[in-house]
ZADO-227110 format. One record per residue: x, y, z of N, C-alpha, C, O in turn; residue in one letter; chain; residue number from 1. Coordinates in pm, 1 decimal. Layout:
N
<<X Y Z> <X Y Z> <X Y Z> <X Y Z> A A NUM>
...
//
This chain:
111
<<83.2 -116.9 0.0> <0.0 0.0 0.0> <88.4 124.2 0.0> <197.5 123.6 57.0> M A 1>
<<42.7 226.3 -61.7> <114.6 352.5 -69.3> <118.6 417.3 69.2> <22.4 405.6 145.2> N A 2>
<<228.3 485.5 103.0> <241.6 547.0 235.0> <140.2 659.3 255.1> <96.1 682.6 367.7> S A 3>
<<102.7 728.9 148.8> <1.4 834.2 160.7> <-134.3 775.8 196.3> <-208.4 834.0 275.5> K A 4>
<<-166.8 661.8 138.5> <-294.4 596.7 168.1> <-295.2 547.9 312.8> <-396.2 561.0 381.9> I A 5>
<<-184.3 492.2 358.8> <-174.9 445.7 497.4> <-191.6 562.3 594.5> <-260.7 550.8 695.7> K A 6>
<<-128.2 673.7 562.7> <-140.6 792.6 647.1> <-283.7 842.7 649.3> <-335.0 880.3 754.7> T A 7>
<<-347.9 843.5 534.9> <-486.5 887.5 525.0> <-580.0 797.7 605.7> <-669.8 846.5 674.4> L A 8>
<<-559.0 668.1 597.4> <-641.4 572.4 672.6> <-619.5 590.7 822.5> <-715.0 588.7 900.1> I A 9>
<<-494.4 608.5 862.9> <-464.0 628.7 1005.0> <-528.1 757.2 1056.0> <-583.6 759.1 1165.8> A A 10>
<<-521.3 864.5 977.8> <-581.3 992.1 1018.1> <-733.0 980.4 1028.8> <-793.4 1033.1 1122.2> A A 11>
<<-794.5 910.9 932.7> <-940.1 894.4 935.1> <-984.5 813.6 1056.3> <-1084.8 846.4 1119.7> A A 12>
<<-910.2 708.1 1088.7> <-947.9 627.5 1204.9> <-929.9 706.0 1334.4> <-1006.6 688.3 1429.1> S A 13>
<<-828.2 793.4 1338.9> <-808.6 877.7 1455.9> <-924.1 975.1 1472.6> <-971.7 996.7 1584.1> L A 14>
<<-969.1 1033.6 1363.4> <-1081.7 1127.6 1368.0> <-1207.8 1057.3 1418.4> <-1280.5 1112.8 1500.9> V A 15>
<<-1234.2 937.1 1370.4> <-1352.3 862.7 1415.8> <-1341.0 823.7 1562.9> <-1440.6 825.2 1635.3> F A 16>
<<-1220.9 788.9 1607.3> <-1201.2 752.4 1747.5> <-1224.3 872.2 1838.8> <-1288.8 860.0 1942.9> A A 17>
<<-1171.7 987.1 1799.8> <-1190.6 1108.3 1879.8> <-1337.2 1149.3 1878.5> <-1391.4 1188.6 1981.8> I A 18>
<<-1401.1 1140.8 1764.3> <-1543.3 1175.7 1754.7> <-1629.3 1085.8 1841.2> <-1723.8 1133.4 1904.1> G A 19>
<<-1599.0 957.3 1845.9> <-1674.1 864.2 1930.0> <-1655.7 893.8 2077.0> <-1751.0 885.4 2154.4> G A 20>
<<-1534.1 928.2 2116.7> <-1507.5 961.7 2257.2> <-1578.8 1090.6 2296.0> <-1632.0 1101.0 2406.5> A A 21>
<<-1580.3 1188.3 2206.9> <-1646.7 1315.1 2235.6> <-1797.1 1297.4 2248.6> <-1859.3 1359.3 2334.9> A A 22>
<<-1856.0 1214.4 2164.7> <-2000.9 1196.5 2171.8> <-2041.1 1121.5 2297.6> <-2147.6 1148.6 2353.1> S A 23>
<<-1959.0 1027.8 2344.5> <-1993.9 957.0 2467.2> <-1969.6 1043.9 2589.6> <-2035.5 1025.4 2691.9> S A 24>
<<-1875.9 1138.7 2581.4> <-1849.3 1227.3 2694.1> <-1962.5 1326.7 2713.4> <-1984.9 1373.4 2825.1> A A 25>
<<-2033.7 1359.7 2607.9> <-2142.4 1456.0 2618.8> <-2276.5 1386.7 2643.5> <-2381.7 1444.2 2615.3> S A 26>
<<-2273.8 1265.9 2695.1> <-2396.7 1191.1 2717.0> <-2479.2 1249.2 2831.9> <-2601.2 1232.9 2833.9> A A 27>
<<-2414.7 1317.0 2927.8> <-2487.6 1374.5 3039.3> <-2574.1 1489.5 2988.0> <-2532.1 1566.7 2901.8> A A 28>
<<-2693.4 1499.3 3041.5> <-2782.8 1605.8 2997.6> <-2748.3 1734.9 3070.1> <-2677.2 1734.6 3170.6> T A 29>
<<-2799.8 1844.9 3017.2> <-2779.4 1974.4 3080.9> <-2840.6 1974.1 3219.5> <-2784.5 2032.4 3312.3> T A 30>
<<-2954.0 1909.6 3234.6> <-3019.8 1902.5 3364.8> <-2929.7 1834.7 3467.7> <-2920.3 1879.4 3582.0> W A 31>
<<-2863.9 1727.5 3426.8> <-2777.4 1655.3 3519.7> <-2657.5 1739.9 3560.6> <-2620.7 1741.0 3678.1> Q A 32>
<<-2596.7 1809.9 3467.5> <-2479.9 1891.3 3499.1> <-2515.8 2016.1 3577.8> <-2432.9 2067.2 3653.0> N A 33>
<<-2638.4 2066.6 3561.9> <-2678.2 2191.1 3626.6> <-2792.2 2168.7 3725.1> <-2876.2 2256.6 3743.8> H A 34>
<<-2795.4 2054.1 3786.7> <-2896.6 2025.8 3886.8> <-2877.3 2124.3 4002.3> <-2764.1 2146.1 4045.4> H A 35>
<<-2985.2 2183.9 4053.0> <-2972.3 2289.0 4154.3> <-2886.5 2250.2 4274.8> <-2808.3 2332.0 4323.3> P A 36>
<<-2899.7 2128.6 4323.1> <-2821.1 2089.4 4439.9> <-2673.5 2075.8 4404.4> <-2587.4 2109.5 4485.7> Q A 37>
<<-2642.8 2027.0 4284.5> <-2502.8 2017.4 4241.0> <-2443.7 2156.8 4223.7> <-2329.3 2181.3 4261.9> R A 38>
<<-2520.8 2247.1 4166.6> <-2473.0 2383.8 4146.9> <-2443.0 2447.7 4281.7> <-2340.3 2513.8 4297.6> V A 39>
<<-2531.3 2428.7 4378.5> <-2510.8 2486.3 4511.2> <-2382.9 2433.5 4575.7> <-2303.0 2510.7 4628.7> E A 40>
<<-2364.0 2303.2 4570.9> <-2245.6 2241.6 4631.3> <-2119.4 2291.5 4561.9> <-2023.2 2329.6 4628.6> V A 41>
<<-2118.6 2291.7 4430.2> <-1999.0 2332.8 4357.1> <-1968.8 2481.1 4372.5> <-1852.1 2519.7 4378.4> N A 42>
<<-2071.8 2564.7 4379.1> <-2050.8 2708.0 4401.5> <-1989.3 2731.5 4538.2> <-1899.6 2814.3 4553.9> T A 43>
<<-2037.7 2658.8 4635.7> <-1983.3 2672.9 4770.4> <-1837.2 2627.7 4775.7> <-1755.2 2690.5 4842.6> R A 44>
<<-1805.1 2520.3 4706.1> <-1666.6 2474.1 4701.3> <-1576.6 2579.0 4635.3> <-1463.8 2600.3 4679.6> L A 45>
<<-1625.4 2643.9 4530.6> <-1547.0 2748.5 4464.7> <-1522.7 2866.1 4559.3> <-1411.8 2919.0 4565.9> E A 46>
<<-1626.8 2906.7 4632.4> <-1611.3 3016.8 4727.7> <-1512.3 2981.4 4838.0> <-1431.0 3064.4 4878.6> R A 47>
<<-1519.9 2856.9 4886.5> <-1426.0 2813.7 4990.0> <-1283.8 2813.4 4936.3> <-1190.5 2849.3 5008.1> Q A 48>
<<-1266.5 2774.0 4812.8> <-1134.6 2775.5 4751.3> <-1077.9 2917.9 4749.4> <-960.5 2938.6 4779.9> N A 49>
<<-1161.3 3015.4 4713.7> <-1117.4 3155.1 4713.8> <-1084.9 3203.4 4854.3> <-988.3 3277.3 4873.5> L A 50>
<<-1163.7 3163.0 4952.1> <-1136.2 3201.7 5090.9> <-1002.5 3146.3 5138.2> <-927.7 3215.1 5207.6> R A 51>
<<-972.3 3022.8 5101.0> <-843.9 2963.0 5139.4> <-730.4 3043.8 5077.1> <-632.7 3076.5 5144.6> I A 52>
<<-743.3 3075.7 4949.5> <-638.7 3153.7 4882.7> <-621.3 3290.7 4946.2> <-508.9 3337.4 4964.9> R A 53>
<<-733.8 3355.7 4979.6> <-726.1 3488.4 5041.8> <-657.6 3481.7 5178.1> <-573.0 3565.3 5210.2> D A 54>
<<-694.4 3382.7 5256.9> <-633.0 3370.6 5389.3> <-484.2 3339.1 5378.5> <-404.5 3384.7 5460.5> E A 55>
<<-447.4 3261.5 5278.1> <-305.8 3231.4 5256.2> <-231.4 3358.1 5213.8> <-120.3 3383.7 5260.2> R A 56>
<<-292.6 3436.7 5126.0> <-231.5 3560.6 5079.5> <-212.2 3660.8 5193.9> <-113.5 3734.2 5197.0> R A 57>
<<-307.0 3662.9 5287.3> <-298.5 3755.7 5400.9> <-216.2 3697.8 5516.0> <-206.2 3758.8 5622.5> M A 58>
<<-157.4 3580.2 5494.5> <-71.7 3512.7 5593.0> <-146.7 3475.9 5721.9> <-87.9 3471.9 5829.9> H A 59>
<<-275.8 3449.5 5708.9> <-352.9 3403.8 5824.5> <-338.4 3253.0 5844.3> <-357.8 3202.1 5954.7> L A 60>
<<-304.4 3182.2 5737.4> <-273.9 3039.9 5744.3> <-144.1 3016.5 5666.9> <-109.6 3093.2 5577.0> I A 61>
<<-73.0 2909.8 5703.0> <51.8 2881.4 5631.4> <24.3 2791.1 5511.0> <-88.5 2747.1 5489.0> N A 62>
<<128.6 2765.0 5434.8> <113.9 2687.3 5311.3> <63.8 2546.0 5339.2> <-18.0 2493.3 5263.8> A A 63>
<<111.6 2484.9 5445.9> <69.1 2348.5 5480.1> <-80.1 2344.4 5512.5> <-151.0 2254.5 5467.3> H A 64>
<<-127.5 2440.6 5590.1> <-269.8 2446.1 5624.5> <-354.7 2468.9 5499.1> <-459.4 2406.5 5482.0> Q A 65>
<<-308.5 2559.3 5411.4> <-382.3 2587.0 5288.0> <-389.9 2461.5 5202.5> <-494.9 2430.7 5146.2> A A 66>
<<-279.5 2389.4 5192.5> <-277.5 2266.7 5111.9> <-375.8 2164.0 5166.9> <-449.3 2101.3 5090.6> R A 67>
<<-377.5 2146.4 5299.4> <-469.7 2049.9 5360.8> <-614.9 2088.6 5335.2> <-698.7 2001.8 5310.7> R A 68>
<<-645.4 2218.4 5340.6> <-781.8 2263.4 5314.3> <-818.8 2242.5 5167.3> <-931.0 2202.3 5136.6> L A 69>
<<-725.3 2269.4 5077.2> <-752.2 2245.2 4934.6> <-775.5 2096.4 4908.7> <-862.0 2060.1 4829.0> H A 70>
<<-698.9 2010.7 4975.3> <-717.4 1865.4 4959.2> <-854.6 1824.4 5010.7> <-922.4 1743.3 4947.7> V A 71>
<<-896.5 1879.5 5124.7> <-1029.3 1847.3 5178.3> <-1138.7 1892.4 5081.8> <-1236.1 1820.2 5060.3> A A 72>
<<-1123.2 2010.9 5024.0> <-1220.1 2058.9 4924.6> <-1222.3 1968.4 4802.2> <-1329.0 1936.7 4749.5> D A 73>
<<-1105.0 1927.1 4757.5> <-1097.1 1839.2 4640.2> <-1166.6 1705.8 4668.0> <-1237.5 1653.4 4582.1> H A 74>
<<-1146.5 1652.0 4785.9> <-1213.0 1525.8 4821.6> <-1364.3 1542.6 4823.0> <-1437.6 1453.7 4779.7> R A 75>
<<-1410.4 1655.4 4872.3> <-1554.8 1681.6 4873.8> <-1608.3 1689.9 4731.3> <-1715.7 1637.3 4701.9> T A 76>
<<-1533.9 1755.4 4643.1> <-1576.2 1765.9 4502.9> <-1581.4 1627.5 4437.0> <-1674.1 1598.6 4361.3> R A 77>
<<-1483.5 1543.1 4465.1> <-1481.9 1408.0 4408.7> <-1598.4 1325.1 4464.7> <-1659.5 1245.5 4393.4> M A 78>
<<-1627.3 1345.3 4591.7> <-1740.7 1275.7 4653.6> <-1872.4 1320.4 4588.7> <-1960.8 1238.4 4564.2> E A 79>
<<-1884.7 1450.2 4561.3> <-2005.1 1502.1 4496.2> <-2021.7 1438.9 4358.2> <-2132.1 1398.9 4321.0> E A 80>
<<-1914.3 1430.0 4283.4> <-1921.2 1370.2 4150.1> <-1957.5 1222.1 4158.2> <-2036.4 1172.9 4077.5> R A 81>
<<-1900.3 1151.2 4255.1> <-1930.7 1009.6 4271.3> <-2077.9 990.7 4307.1> <-2145.4 904.2 4251.3> R A 82>
<<-2127.1 1071.9 4399.9> <-2267.9 1061.6 4440.4> <-2360.6 1090.3 4322.7> <-2460.2 1020.5 4303.5> M A 83>
<<-2328.4 1192.6 4243.9> <-2412.2 1227.6 4129.1> <-2409.1 1116.9 4024.5> <-2512.2 1083.0 3966.4> A A 84>
<<-2293.0 1061.6 4000.8> <-2281.1 953.6 3902.1> <-2363.1 832.3 3946.7> <-2424.7 764.1 3864.7> R A 85>
<<-2363.1 806.9 4076.2> <-2436.7 692.4 4130.5> <-2588.0 710.6 4117.9> <-2661.2 613.2 4100.6> H A 86>
<<-2634.8 835.8 4126.5> <-2778.7 862.2 4125.6> <-2826.8 924.1 3995.0> <-2921.5 1002.7 3995.7> D A 87>
<<-2765.0 891.0 3885.4> <-2813.2 935.2 3755.4> <-2793.7 1082.5 3726.8> <-2873.2 1141.5 3653.7> G A 88>
<<-2689.8 1143.8 3782.4> <-2658.3 1281.8 3748.5> <-2712.5 1385.6 3844.3> <-2697.2 1505.3 3819.7> G A 89>
<<-2774.4 1344.1 3950.9> <-2822.7 1442.2 4047.9> <-2788.3 1395.5 4188.8> <-2745.4 1281.9 4209.1> H A 90>
<<-2807.5 1484.1 4285.2> <-2782.7 1450.7 4425.2> <-2915.9 1426.0 4495.3> <-3012.9 1498.9 4474.9> L A 91>
<<-2918.7 1323.9 4576.6> <-3036.9 1300.8 4658.5> <-3033.6 1398.3 4775.5> <-2932.8 1464.9 4799.0> T A 92>
<<-3142.1 1406.0 4846.8> <-3150.0 1496.0 4962.3> <-3046.4 1456.6 5067.3> <-2982.5 1543.4 5126.8> R A 93>
<<-3029.6 1328.2 5090.1> <-2932.9 1279.8 5188.7> <-2790.4 1312.0 5143.7> <-2708.3 1354.5 5225.0> V A 94>
<<-2760.0 1292.1 5014.9> <-2627.6 1326.3 4962.0> <-2599.4 1474.6 4982.4> <-2490.8 1513.1 5025.6> D A 95>
<<-2698.5 1556.9 4950.9> <-2683.9 1701.4 4964.7> <-2656.3 1739.0 5110.0> <-2571.2 1823.7 5136.9> H A 96>
<<-2726.8 1677.5 5202.7> <-2706.1 1705.8 5345.0> <-2565.6 1663.5 5389.3> <-2500.0 1735.7 5464.3> M A 97>
<<-2520.1 1548.6 5343.8> <-2385.5 1501.6 5380.2> <-2277.8 1595.1 5326.7> <-2182.7 1628.9 5397.3> R A 98>
<<-2293.5 1636.5 5201.8> <-2195.2 1727.3 5143.1> <-2195.4 1862.6 5213.3> <-2089.4 1921.1 5235.3> L A 99>
<<-2313.1 1912.6 5248.5> <-2320.5 2038.6 5322.5> <-2251.9 2026.1 5457.7> <-2184.3 2119.1 5501.8> N A 100>
<<-2268.7 1913.0 5523.2> <-2204.5 1890.7 5652.2> <-2052.3 1893.9 5636.3> <-1982.7 1957.0 5715.9> H A 101>
<<-2000.5 1825.4 5532.7> <-1855.9 1825.3 5507.6> <-1806.0 1966.3 5477.1> <-1700.2 2007.3 5524.9> R A 102>
<<-1882.6 2039.6 5397.6> <-1842.7 2176.1 5364.1> <-1845.2 2266.6 5487.3> <-1760.7 2355.2 5500.6> E A 103>
<<-1940.4 2245.4 5576.6> <-1945.3 2322.8 5700.7> <-1820.6 2298.7 5784.0> <-1762.1 2392.7 5837.9> N A 104>
<<-1780.3 2173.8 5794.5> <-1661.3 2140.7 5873.1> <-1536.5 2205.3 5812.8> <-1451.9 2257.0 5885.7> R A 105>
<<-1525.2 2202.3 5681.0> <-1410.1 2265.6 5615.1> <-1416.1 2417.0 5634.1> <-1314.0 2480.9 5659.5> I A 106>
<<-1534.6 2473.2 5621.8> <-1551.1 2618.3 5634.5> <-1507.0 2665.8 5773.2> <-1442.5 2770.0 5785.1> S A 107>
<<-1540.9 2591.1 5876.6> <-1499.9 2629.3 6012.9> <-1348.1 2623.3 6028.3> <-1290.3 2699.8 6105.6> H A 108>
<<-1283.7 2532.8 5955.1> <-1137.5 2523.5 5961.5> <-1070.9 2638.7 5887.2> <-958.1 2676.2 5919.4> R A 109>
<<-1139.4 2695.1 5788.3> <-1081.0 2806.4 5712.8> <-1070.5 2929.8 5802.2> <-966.6 2995.7 5805.0> I A 110>
<<-1175.6 2960.7 5873.7> <-1168.1 3075.5 5963.3> <-1286.6 3165.9 5951.6> <-1294.1 3267.1 6021.3> G A 111>
//
């Protein structure tokens, strides 16, 4: 086979592979990604992240404390994603309460 034809076939198969991965990644509906309880949890995590950065900038906490708080926030975000994936893209009332409790505990540690 000609090298140009082989290159063309390889490029075409790559395009189809990427297209298939992109279409399966967008399988979640807008409702699932923007469910009110998920939005609330994620917005709160973003605000807490900014508070940690601000406190670190003002030298109210040291780098080690800031890192531990960021790790706790990251774990909460991963837990939120796991809970949503388990329940078809949304959070149950119990999941929402658990995540709020975790966020409250982290918030008290921030200051």
